[in-house]
Backbone and ligand atoms as CSV (ligand in chain L), in Angstrom:
chain,resi,resn,atom,element,x,y,z
A,1,UNK,N,N,-36.475,5.836,9.781
A,1,UNK,CA,C,-36.301,6.244,8.398
A,1,UNK,C,C,-36.721,7.699,8.249
A,2,UNK,N,N,-35.862,8.453,7.642
A,2,UNK,CA,C,-36.153,9.872,7.429
A,2,UNK,C,C,-36.240,10.101,5.927
A,3,UNK,N,N,-37.252,10.795,5.509
A,3,UNK,CA,C,-37.490,11.063,4.089
A,3,UNK,C,C,-37.272,12.558,3.842
A,4,UNK,N,N,-36.621,12.873,2.707
A,4,UNK,CA,C,-36.354,14.280,2.382
A,4,UNK,C,C,-37.552,14.897,1.671
A,5,UNK,N,N,-37.410,16.140,1.253
A,5,UNK,CA,C,-38.518,16.842,0.592
A,5,UNK,C,C,-38.858,16.220,-0.761
A,6,UNK,N,N,-37.899,15.485,-1.353
A,6,UNK,CA,C,-38.149,14.805,-2.632
A,6,UNK,C,C,-38.928,13.517,-2.442
A,7,UNK,N,N,-39.026,13.045,-1.214
A,7,UNK,CA,C,-39.677,11.775,-0.934
A,7,UNK,C,C,-38.708,10.605,-0.929
A,8,UNK,N,N,-37.431,10.886,-1.004
A,8,UNK,CA,C,-36.399,9.832,-0.998
A,8,UNK,C,C,-35.947,9.558,0.440
A,9,UNK,N,N,-35.469,8.322,0.641
A,9,UNK,CA,C,-34.869,8.006,1.940
A,9,UNK,C,C,-33.543,8.755,2.049
A,10,UNK,N,N,-33.345,9.406,3.142
A,10,UNK,CA,C,-32.132,10.222,3.292
A,10,UNK,C,C,-30.918,9.354,3.599
A,11,UNK,N,N,-29.751,9.948,3.379
A,11,UNK,CA,C,-28.483,9.337,3.760
A,11,UNK,C,C,-27.983,10.016,5.027
A,12,UNK,N,N,-27.258,9.278,5.834
A,12,UNK,CA,C,-26.619,9.891,7.004
A,12,UNK,C,C,-25.207,10.257,6.592
A,13,UNK,N,N,-24.903,11.535,6.673
A,13,UNK,CA,C,-23.573,12.024,6.324
A,13,UNK,C,C,-22.946,12.653,7.553
A,14,UNK,N,N,-21.681,12.973,7.458
A,14,UNK,CA,C,-20.979,13.579,8.583
A,14,UNK,C,C,-20.424,14.930,8.157
A,15,UNK,N,N,-20.707,15.913,8.971
A,15,UNK,CA,C,-20.197,17.259,8.702
A,15,UNK,C,C,-18.759,17.367,9.198
A,16,UNK,N,N,-17.897,17.979,8.387
A,16,UNK,CA,C,-16.502,18.193,8.819
A,16,UNK,C,C,-16.154,19.667,8.822
A,17,UNK,N,N,-17.166,20.528,8.770
A,17,UNK,CA,C,-16.876,21.959,8.840
A,17,UNK,C,C,-16.562,22.326,10.287
A,18,UNK,N,N,-15.761,23.355,10.512
A,18,UNK,CA,C,-15.358,23.708,11.880
A,18,UNK,C,C,-16.538,24.005,12.812
A,19,UNK,N,N,-17.629,24.490,12.261
A,19,UNK,CA,C,-18.779,24.817,13.110
A,19,UNK,C,C,-19.455,23.552,13.655
A,20,UNK,N,N,-19.442,22.475,12.887
A,20,UNK,CA,C,-20.064,21.209,13.299
A,20,UNK,C,C,-19.162,20.027,12.950
A,21,UNK,N,N,-18.039,19.916,13.587
A,21,UNK,CA,C,-17.119,18.829,13.236
A,21,UNK,C,C,-17.647,17.483,13.730
A,22,UNK,N,N,-17.601,16.486,12.856
A,22,UNK,CA,C,-17.975,15.101,13.162
A,22,UNK,C,C,-19.434,14.960,13.579
A,23,UNK,N,N,-20.260,15.934,13.215
A,23,UNK,CA,C,-21.679,15.862,13.572
A,23,UNK,C,C,-22.449,15.270,12.396
A,24,UNK,N,N,-23.200,14.209,12.674
A,24,UNK,CA,C,-23.925,13.517,11.606
A,24,UNK,C,C,-25.244,14.220,11.300
A,25,UNK,N,N,-25.643,14.100,10.035
A,25,UNK,CA,C,-26.916,14.704,9.627
A,25,UNK,C,C,-27.552,13.878,8.515
A,26,UNK,N,N,-28.859,13.989,8.418
A,26,UNK,CA,C,-29.594,13.360,7.315
A,26,UNK,C,C,-29.554,14.318,6.146
A,27,UNK,N,N,-29.339,13.783,4.940
A,27,UNK,CA,C,-29.300,14.636,3.751
A,27,UNK,C,C,-29.989,13.929,2.594
A,28,UNK,N,N,-30.435,14.704,1.641
A,28,UNK,CA,C,-31.060,14.190,0.439
A,28,UNK,C,C,-30.056,13.302,-0.310
A,29,UNK,N,N,-30.474,12.126,-0.762
A,29,UNK,CA,C,-29.533,11.223,-1.429
A,29,UNK,C,C,-29.217,11.637,-2.863
A,30,UNK,N,N,-30.053,12.515,-3.436
A,30,UNK,CA,C,-29.855,12.900,-4.826
A,30,UNK,C,C,-28.726,13.928,-4.901
A,31,UNK,N,N,-27.720,13.609,-5.711
A,31,UNK,CA,C,-26.576,14.515,-5.854
A,31,UNK,C,C,-26.996,15.773,-6.611
A,32,UNK,N,N,-26.539,16.901,-6.171
A,32,UNK,CA,C,-26.836,18.211,-6.774
A,32,UNK,C,C,-28.344,18.504,-6.798
A,33,UNK,N,N,-29.055,17.992,-5.822
A,33,UNK,CA,C,-30.491,18.237,-5.732
A,33,UNK,C,C,-30.757,19.627,-5.149
A,34,UNK,N,N,-31.873,20.213,-5.535
A,34,UNK,CA,C,-32.240,21.514,-4.947
A,34,UNK,C,C,-33.107,21.309,-3.707
A,35,UNK,N,N,-33.288,20.056,-3.308
A,35,UNK,CA,C,-34.119,19.709,-2.150
A,35,UNK,C,C,-33.623,20.439,-0.896
A,36,UNK,N,N,-32.336,20.360,-0.634
A,36,UNK,CA,C,-31.749,21.073,0.490
A,36,UNK,C,C,-32.133,20.530,1.858
A,37,UNK,N,N,-32.624,19.318,1.905
A,37,UNK,CA,C,-33.066,18.746,3.180
A,37,UNK,C,C,-31.872,18.413,4.063
A,38,UNK,N,N,-31.900,18.918,5.281
A,38,UNK,CA,C,-30.874,18.579,6.272
A,38,UNK,C,C,-31.530,18.527,7.648
A,39,UNK,N,N,-31.308,17.420,8.351
A,39,UNK,CA,C,-31.747,17.288,9.746
A,39,UNK,C,C,-30.575,16.691,10.524
A,40,UNK,N,N,-30.313,17.236,11.652
A,40,UNK,CA,C,-29.198,16.741,12.453
A,40,UNK,C,C,-29.548,15.432,13.114
A,41,UNK,N,N,-28.616,14.490,13.096
A,41,UNK,CA,C,-28.761,13.231,13.818
A,41,UNK,C,C,-28.243,13.418,15.234
A,42,UNK,N,N,-27.073,14.039,15.315
A,42,UNK,CA,C,-26.422,14.240,16.613
A,42,UNK,C,C,-26.797,15.597,17.195
A,43,UNK,N,N,-26.779,15.695,18.509
A,43,UNK,CA,C,-27.028,16.998,19.134
A,43,UNK,C,C,-25.848,17.937,18.866
A,44,UNK,N,N,-26.026,19.230,19.061
A,44,UNK,CA,C,-24.919,20.177,18.838
A,44,UNK,C,C,-23.727,19.840,19.742
A,45,UNK,N,N,-22.539,20.087,19.200
A,45,UNK,CA,C,-21.308,19.829,19.941
A,45,UNK,C,C,-21.044,20.988,20.899
A,46,UNK,N,N,-20.365,20.682,21.997
A,46,UNK,CA,C,-19.976,21.758,22.909
A,46,UNK,C,C,-18.784,22.506,22.296
A,47,UNK,N,N,-18.525,23.682,22.790
A,47,UNK,CA,C,-17.487,24.548,22.216
A,47,UNK,C,C,-16.105,23.894,22.261
A,48,UNK,N,N,-15.827,23.153,23.332
A,48,UNK,CA,C,-14.506,22.519,23.472
A,48,UNK,C,C,-14.295,21.459,22.382
A,49,UNK,N,N,-15.341,20.670,22.108
A,49,UNK,CA,C,-15.215,19.644,21.058
A,49,UNK,C,C,-15.031,20.298,19.698
A,50,UNK,N,N,-15.669,21.445,19.485
A,50,UNK,CA,C,-15.524,22.146,18.206
A,50,UNK,C,C,-14.093,22.623,17.988
A,51,UNK,N,N,-13.342,22.749,19.076
A,51,UNK,CA,C,-11.929,23.129,18.964
A,51,UNK,C,C,-11.065,21.875,18.840
A,52,UNK,N,N,-11.385,20.870,19.646
A,52,UNK,CA,C,-10.530,19.677,19.711
A,52,UNK,C,C,-10.578,18.870,18.412
A,53,UNK,N,N,-11.774,18.620,17.887
A,53,UNK,CA,C,-11.876,17.746,16.712
A,53,UNK,C,C,-11.156,18.322,15.494
A,54,UNK,N,N,-11.331,19.620,15.163
A,54,UNK,CA,C,-10.540,20.139,14.021
A,54,UNK,C,C,-9.033,20.034,14.256
A,55,UNK,N,N,-8.600,20.225,15.515
A,55,UNK,CA,C,-7.170,20.076,15.814
A,55,UNK,C,C,-6.717,18.643,15.574
A,56,UNK,N,N,-7.538,17.700,16.006
A,56,UNK,CA,C,-7.188,16.294,15.774
A,56,UNK,C,C,-7.169,15.976,14.282
A,57,UNK,N,N,-8.127,16.540,13.557
A,57,UNK,CA,C,-8.159,16.324,12.102
A,57,UNK,C,C,-6.905,16.893,11.441
A,58,UNK,N,N,-6.479,18.075,11.889
A,58,UNK,CA,C,-5.242,18.658,11.330
A,58,UNK,C,C,-4.055,17.746,11.635
A,59,UNK,N,N,-4.021,17.226,12.883
A,59,UNK,CA,C,-2.924,16.313,13.241
A,59,UNK,C,C,-2.946,15.061,12.368
A,60,UNK,N,N,-4.142,14.522,12.138
A,60,UNK,CA,C,-4.259,13.326,11.281
A,60,UNK,C,C,-3.768,13.645,9.871
A,61,UNK,N,N,-4.199,14.801,9.345
A,61,UNK,CA,C,-3.766,15.174,7.991
A,61,UNK,C,C,-2.260,15.347,7.924
A,62,UNK,N,N,-1.688,15.988,8.964
A,62,UNK,CA,C,-0.236,16.167,8.990
A,62,UNK,C,C,0.467,14.819,9.032
A,63,UNK,N,N,-0.031,13.918,9.879
A,63,UNK,CA,C,0.589,12.588,9.976
A,63,UNK,C,C,0.443,11.807,8.675
A,64,UNK,N,N,-0.719,11.949,8.018
A,64,UNK,CA,C,-0.901,11.255,6.738
A,64,UNK,C,C,0.060,11.803,5.686
A,65,UNK,N,N,0.269,13.127,5.689
A,65,UNK,CA,C,1.229,13.695,4.739
A,65,UNK,C,C,2.637,13.182,5.033
A,66,UNK,N,N,2.990,13.137,6.331
A,66,UNK,CA,C,4.317,12.617,6.697
A,66,UNK,C,C,4.433,11.147,6.308
A,67,UNK,N,N,3.365,10.403,6.540
A,67,UNK,CA,C,3.366,8.976,6.181
A,67,UNK,C,C,3.543,8.811,4.675
A,68,UNK,N,N,2.821,9.620,3.900
A,68,UNK,CA,C,2.973,9.546,2.443
A,68,UNK,C,C,4.396,9.895,2.027
A,69,UNK,N,N,4.975,10.904,2.698
A,69,UNK,CA,C,6.362,11.265,2.404
A,69,UNK,C,C,7.305,10.119,2.725
A,70,UNK,N,N,7.053,9.448,3.842
A,70,UNK,CA,C,7.895,8.303,4.209
A,70,UNK,C,C,7.738,7.159,3.210
A,71,UNK,N,N,6.523,6.940,2.754
A,71,UNK,CA,C,6.298,5.890,1.751
A,71,UNK,C,C,7.053,6.228,0.469
A,72,UNK,N,N,7.015,7.517,0.077
A,72,UNK,CA,C,7.773,7.926,-1.121
A,72,UNK,C,C,9.272,7.696,-0.902
A,73,UNK,N,N,9.760,8.035,0.314
A,73,UNK,CA,C,11.175,7.824,0.611
A,73,UNK,C,C,11.532,6.347,0.561
A,74,UNK,N,N,10.658,5.519,1.124
A,74,UNK,CA,C,10.907,4.070,1.108
A,74,UNK,C,C,10.955,3.565,-0.328
A,75,UNK,N,N,10.031,4.019,-1.162
A,75,UNK,CA,C,10.028,3.584,-2.568
A,75,UNK,C,C,11.306,4.018,-3.269
A,76,UNK,N,N,11.754,5.268,-2.983
A,76,UNK,CA,C,12.983,5.759,-3.604
A,76,UNK,C,C,14.182,4.925,-3.139
A,77,UNK,N,N,14.225,4.639,-1.811
A,77,UNK,CA,C,15.315,3.826,-1.276
A,77,UNK,C,C,15.281,2.411,-1.847
A,78,UNK,N,N,14.069,1.902,-2.054
A,78,UNK,CA,C,13.932,0.561,-2.637
A,78,UNK,C,C,14.505,0.541,-4.052
A,79,UNK,N,N,14.232,1.608,-4.830
A,79,UNK,CA,C,14.784,1.683,-6.181
A,79,UNK,C,C,16.309,1.752,-6.132
A,80,UNK,N,N,16.827,2.589,-5.195
A,80,UNK,CA,C,18.285,2.694,-5.067
A,80,UNK,C,C,18.879,1.354,-4.663
A,81,UNK,N,N,18.195,0.660,-3.743
A,81,UNK,CA,C,18.668,-0.642,-3.281
A,81,UNK,C,C,18.685,-1.637,-4.441
A,82,UNK,N,N,17.636,-1.622,-5.257
A,82,UNK,CA,C,17.597,-2.517,-6.415
A,82,UNK,C,C,18.733,-2.208,-7.384
A,83,UNK,N,N,19.005,-0.905,-7.578
A,83,UNK,CA,C,20.116,-0.519,-8.448
A,83,UNK,C,C,21.442,-1.012,-7.894
A,84,UNK,N,N,21.618,-0.857,-6.574
A,84,UNK,CA,C,22.858,-1.311,-5.954
A,84,UNK,C,C,22.984,-2.832,-6.017
A,85,UNK,N,N,21.870,-3.534,-5.855
A,85,UNK,CA,C,21.915,-5.000,-5.944
A,85,UNK,C,C,22.307,-5.457,-7.340
A,86,UNK,N,N,21.749,-4.809,-8.358
A,86,UNK,CA,C,22.103,-5.223,-9.719
A,86,UNK,C,C,23.562,-4.887,-9.998
A,87,UNK,N,N,24.034,-3.741,-9.482
A,87,UNK,CA,C,25.446,-3.393,-9.666
A,87,UNK,C,C,26.339,-4.394,-8.935
A,88,UNK,N,N,25.909,-4.793,-7.728
A,88,UNK,CA,C,26.661,-5.787,-6.965
A,88,UNK,C,C,26.734,-7.110,-7.721
A,89,UNK,N,N,25.622,-7.514,-8.309
A,89,UNK,CA,C,25.617,-8.760,-9.092
A,89,UNK,C,C,26.575,-8.669,-10.273
A,90,UNK,N,N,26.580,-7.499,-10.923
A,90,UNK,CA,C,27.481,-7.284,-12.051
A,90,UNK,C,C,28.941,-7.382,-11.596
A,91,UNK,N,N,29.242,-6.741,-10.448
A,91,UNK,CA,C,30.613,-6.764,-9.934
A,91,UNK,C,C,31.025,-8.176,-9.508
A,92,UNK,N,N,30.088,-8.921,-8.919
A,92,UNK,CA,C,30.407,-10.303,-8.530
A,92,UNK,C,C,30.711,-11.150,-9.757
A,93,UNK,N,N,29.943,-10.942,-10.836
A,93,UNK,CA,C,30.203,-11.693,-12.070
A,93,UNK,C,C,31.579,-11.327,-12.618
A,94,UNK,N,N,31.911,-10.044,-12.578
A,94,UNK,CA,C,33.233,-9.615,-13.061
A,94,UNK,C,C,34.337,-10.181,-12.189
A,95,UNK,N,N,34.093,-10.206,-10.861
A,95,UNK,CA,C,35.073,-10.765,-9.923
A,95,UNK,C,C,35.294,-12.247,-10.216
A,96,UNK,N,N,34.220,-12.976,-10.482
A,96,UNK,CA,C,34.360,-14.403,-10.832
A,96,UNK,C,C,35.173,-14.569,-12.113
A,97,UNK,N,N,34.912,-13.693,-13.092
A,97,UNK,CA,C,35.656,-13.777,-14.350
A,97,UNK,C,C,37.137,-13.492,-14.107
A,98,UNK,N,N,37.425,-12.504,-13.243
A,98,UNK,CA,C,38.822,-12.183,-12.943
A,98,UNK,C,C,39.505,-13.328,-12.187
A,99,UNK,N,N,38.750,-13.987,-11.290
A,99,UNK,CA,C,39.319,-15.147,-10.584
A,99,UNK,C,C,39.674,-16.251,-11.567
A,100,UNK,N,N,38.796,-16.492,-12.535
A,100,UNK,CA,C,39.076,-17.510,-13.558
A,100,UNK,C,C,40.324,-17.135,-14.349
A,101,UNK,N,N,40.402,-15.849,-14.710
A,101,UNK,CA,C,41.565,-15.397,-15.466
A,101,UNK,C,C,42.846,-15.515,-14.628
A,102,UNK,N,N,42.735,-15.191,-13.334
A,102,UNK,CA,C,43.888,-15.320,-12.432
A,102,UNK,C,C,44.336,-16.772,-12.330
A,103,UNK,N,N,43.364,-17.686,-12.256
A,103,UNK,CA,C,43.704,-19.108,-12.179
A,103,UNK,C,C,44.434,-19.548,-13.452
A,104,UNK,N,N,43.952,-19.097,-14.620
A,104,UNK,CA,C,44.615,-19.454,-15.890
A,104,UNK,C,C,46.040,-18.908,-15.921
A,105,UNK,N,N,46.198,-17.650,-15.452
A,105,UNK,CA,C,47.542,-17.064,-15.445
A,105,UNK,C,C,48.479,-17.827,-14.522
A,106,UNK,N,N,47.977,-18.283,-13.375
A,106,UNK,CA,C,48.801,-19.086,-12.470
A,106,UNK,C,C,49.224,-20.395,-13.141
A,107,UNK,N,N,48.280,-20.996,-13.855
A,107,UNK,CA,C,48.589,-22.246,-14.547
A,107,UNK,C,C,49.644,-21.999,-15.630
A,108,UNK,N,N,49.534,-20.890,-16.388
A,108,UNK,CA,C,50.544,-20.574,-17.406
A,108,UNK,C,C,51.901,-20.339,-16.760
A,109,UNK,N,N,51.868,-19.634,-15.591
A,109,UNK,CA,C,53.128,-19.368,-14.890
A,109,UNK,C,C,53.776,-20.678,-14.434
A,110,UNK,N,N,53.006,-21.570,-13.859
A,110,UNK,CA,C,53.540,-22.870,-13.419
A,110,UNK,C,C,54.077,-23.666,-14.616
A,111,UNK,N,N,53.319,-23.660,-15.708
A,111,UNK,CA,C,53.762,-24.399,-16.895
A,111,UNK,C,C,55.054,-23.812,-17.440
A,112,UNK,N,N,55.144,-22.466,-17.468
A,112,UNK,CA,C,56.365,-21.852,-17.998
A,112,UNK,C,C,57.553,-22.128,-17.088
A,113,UNK,N,N,57.357,-22.132,-15.763
A,113,UNK,CA,C,58.450,-22.492,-14.848
A,113,UNK,C,C,58.878,-23.948,-15.046
A,114,UNK,N,N,57.874,-24.808,-15.201
A,114,UNK,CA,C,58.189,-26.224,-15.437
A,114,UNK,C,C,59.012,-26.379,-16.715
A,115,UNK,N,N,58.605,-25.671,-17.787
A,115,UNK,CA,C,59.344,-25.734,-19.042
A,115,UNK,C,C,60.755,-25.160,-18.858
A,116,UNK,N,N,60.844,-24.061,-18.113
A,116,UNK,CA,C,62.146,-23.439,-17.880
A,116,UNK,C,C,63.080,-24.386,-17.134
A,117,UNK,N,N,62.579,-24.984,-16.057
A,117,UNK,CA,C,63.384,-25.913,-15.267
A,117,UNK,C,C,63.756,-27.137,-16.105
A,118,UNK,N,N,62.827,-27.645,-16.920
A,118,UNK,CA,C,63.101,-28.794,-17.776
A,118,UNK,C,C,64.218,-28.462,-18.767
A,119,UNK,N,N,64.150,-27.256,-19.356
A,119,UNK,CA,C,65.184,-26.851,-20.314
A,119,UNK,C,C,66.529,-26.729,-19.609
A,120,UNK,N,N,66.525,-26.101,-18.399
A,120,UNK,CA,C,67.780,-25.939,-17.652
A,120,UNK,C,C,68.387,-27.297,-17.325
A,121,UNK,N,N,67.577,-28.250,-16.827
A,121,UNK,CA,C,68.096,-29.586,-16.509
A,121,UNK,C,C,68.610,-30.306,-17.745
A,122,UNK,N,N,67.876,-30.129,-18.844
A,122,UNK,CA,C,68.322,-30.826,-20.060
A,122,UNK,C,C,69.654,-30.238,-20.566
A,123,UNK,N,N,69.838,-28.906,-20.357
A,123,UNK,CA,C,71.111,-28.288,-20.767
A,123,UNK,C,C,72.233,-28.784,-19.852
A,124,UNK,N,N,71.997,-28.849,-18.534
A,124,UNK,CA,C,73.014,-29.319,-17.574
A,124,UNK,C,C,73.383,-30.788,-17.773
A,125,UNK,N,N,72.356,-31.532,-18.127
A,125,UNK,CA,C,72.620,-32.983,-18.236
A,125,UNK,C,C,73.383,-33.329,-19.514
A,126,UNK,N,N,73.563,-32.400,-20.414
A,126,UNK,CA,C,74.310,-32.675,-21.655
A,126,UNK,C,C,75.793,-32.745,-21.423
L,1,ZN,ZN,ZN,-34.313,15.289,-1.557
């Protein structure tokens, strides 16, 4: 247990500045405190790690931005897909209505031919 100048139990935080990337330290738990207590938990990083970790962090940030962009694209495509599905449903309903109308027209055509043939036969049979 490490206590700061205020007498509080310190928190373990992680530094992400380029000089000490991913290096943990004890800090005063009071936010905006003037205590200023800092003690390193981890030993100093070697120069190579100080270069590698910020590069990896940049790569992670770039990938997260790309991932967020892809998520936005997926959401946009999902909206477009939903719009197309509703339009498809509308067109299918219209197609069904047209099929019903076509069936009625066929029935009228058959009935009119039947009436025509009946009239012709009745005229011939006179
Ligand atoms: Zn403190």
